[in-house]
C-alpha positions in Angstrom: 61.8 -9.8 -11.0 61.3 -13.2 -12.0 61.4 -15.9 -9.2 61.5 -19.7 -10.0 62.4 -22.9 -7.9 65.9 -22.6 -9.5 66.8 -18.9 -8.6 65.6 -15.4 -9.1 66.4 -12.8 -12.2 66.1 -9.3 -11.6 66.5 -6.3 -13.8 66.3 -2.6 -12.9 67.2 0.2 -15.8 69.4 -2.2 -17.9 71.0 -3.8 -15.1 70.8 -7.6 -14.6 71.1 -9.8 -11.6 70.9 -13.7 -11.6 70.9 -15.4 -8.2 70.6 -19.2 -7.4 68.2 -20.9 -5.1 70.3 -20.1 -2.1 70.7 -16.3 -3.0 74.2 -16.3 -4.2 74.8 -14.2 -7.5 75.5 -16.1 -10.4 75.8 -13.6 -13.1 75.4 -10.0 -13.4 75.5 -7.0 -10.8 76.1 -7.8 -7.0 74.1 -4.7 -6.1 72.2 -2.2 -8.1 73.2 1.1 -8.2 70.1 3.7 -8.3 68.7 5.2 -11.5 69.0 9.0 -11.9 65.7 10.8 -11.5 64.9 12.4 -14.7 65.1 16.1 -14.6 62.6 18.3 -16.6 64.0 21.6 -18.0 60.5 23.1 -18.5 58.0 24.0 -15.6 55.0 22.0 -15.7 52.1 24.2 -17.2 49.2 24.5 -14.5 46.6 22.4 -16.6 49.2 20.1 -18.3 48.1 16.5 -18.6 50.3 13.8 -16.5 52.4 11.4 -18.4 50.0 8.7 -17.6 47.3 10.7 -19.2 49.3 11.3 -22.0 50.2 7.8 -22.6 46.6 7.0 -22.2 45.4 9.2 -25.1 48.1 8.0 -27.6 47.0 4.7 -29.5 49.4 1.7 -29.4 51.3 1.5 -32.3 50.8 -1.7 -34.6 53.8 -3.9 -35.4 55.7 -2.8 -38.5 56.7 -6.1 -39.4 53.2 -7.8 -39.0 52.3 -9.3 -42.3 49.0 -8.9 -43.9 46.5 -11.8 -43.8 46.5 -13.5 -47.3 43.5 -16.0 -47.4 44.7 -17.1 -50.7 48.1 -18.2 -49.3 46.3 -19.9 -46.6 44.3 -22.0 -48.9 47.4 -22.7 -51.0 49.3 -23.9 -48.1 46.3 -26.1 -46.7 45.7 -27.4 -50.2 49.4 -28.4 -50.8 49.5 -30.2 -47.2 46.3 -32.3 -48.2 47.6 -33.2 -51.6 50.6 -34.0 -50.4 49.2 -36.5 -47.8 46.6 -37.8 -50.4 49.5 -38.6 -52.7 51.8 -40.3 -50.3 48.6 -42.4 -49.2 47.6 -43.2 -52.6 51.2 -44.3 -53.9 52.0 -46.2 -50.6 48.5 -48.1 -51.1 49.2 -48.8 -54.9 52.7 -49.9 -54.1 51.7 -52.3 -51.3 48.3 -53.5 -53.5 50.5 -54.0 -56.3 53.3 -56.0 -54.9 50.8 -57.9 -53.0 48.7 -58.6 -55.8 51.5 -60.0 -57.8 52.7 -62.2 -55.1 49.4 -63.6 -54.8 49.0 -63.4 -58.5 52.0 -65.4 -59.5 51.2 -68.8 -58.0 47.4 -68.4 -59.1 49.0 -67.9 -62.6 51.4 -70.8 -62.3 48.5 -73.2 -61.4 45.9 -71.8 -64.1 48.8 -71.3 -66.5 48.7 -74.5 -67.8 45.0 -74.8 -67.9 45.0 -71.4 -70.3 47.9 -72.3 -72.5 48.1 -74.8 -75.2 48.5 -78.3 -74.7 52.0 -78.1 -75.9 53.7 -76.1 -72.9 51.2 -77.3 -70.0 53.8 -78.2 -67.2 56.7 -77.1 -69.0 59.0 -74.0 -67.6 57.6 -71.9 -70.5 54.0 -72.5 -69.2 55.2 -71.9 -65.5 56.9 -68.6 -66.3 54.1 -67.5 -68.7 51.4 -68.2 -66.0 53.5 -66.1 -63.4 53.7 -63.2 -65.4 50.1 -63.2 -66.5 49.0 -63.8 -63.1 51.0 -61.3 -61.5 50.2 -58.7 -63.9 46.5 -59.1 -63.9 46.2 -59.5 -60.0 49.0 -56.9 -59.5 47.3 -54.3 -61.5 43.8 -55.0 -59.5 45.8 -55.0 -56.3 47.5 -51.7 -57.0 43.9 -50.0 -57.8 42.4 -51.4 -54.6 45.5 -50.6 -52.4 45.5 -47.0 -53.6 42.0 -46.5 -52.9 41.9 -48.3 -49.7 44.5 -46.0 -48.1 43.5 -42.9 -50.4 40.0 -42.9 -49.6 40.1 -42.4 -45.9 43.3 -40.2 -45.9 41.6 -38.0 -48.8 38.7 -37.5 -46.3 40.8 -36.7 -43.3 43.0 -34.5 -45.3 39.8 -32.4 -46.7 38.5 -32.2 -43.0 42.0 -31.1 -41.8 42.2 -28.6 -44.7 38.9 -27.0 -43.6 39.8 -27.1 -39.8 43.1 -25.2 -40.8 41.6 -22.7 -42.8 38.4 -22.1 -40.0 41.2 -21.8 -37.4 42.9 -19.0 -39.6 39.4 -17.3 -40.1 39.4 -18.1 -44.0 36.2 -20.2 -43.8 
């Protein structure tokens, strides 16, 4: 019998009854029929163990579908999770750093492009475009490296700690 504030669930030998909070039967049997008593065809021996004693002597069976513990599979799974998290962090950090660096580098390249180019193209559209490309590529490359490291290092450390904790919880470490 299972009683909750919403109702009661009662089972008896394959029979089921579900009652609401007021006691009205919602599903199943309105009344239970008595179970027949098991008849024994053999008389009990004088020193025969009771059913309870026999049950206590039999070891409980192990589940047949329980898979064996595989530490290598646990390690591979934990490593795959850590690698995915680290790769995602370095990828996003590299992308944000590269785009941010290019956005900062382009105006810097426009300003400095006139100084670094020949006197014939200072202030011309060719000098401005060339300076933007040079600045965006130089600062964007550095930004990608810094962004990947900035996000990748802490996430890599946290992923390593999570990997250890997962393997420790599974009994592999």
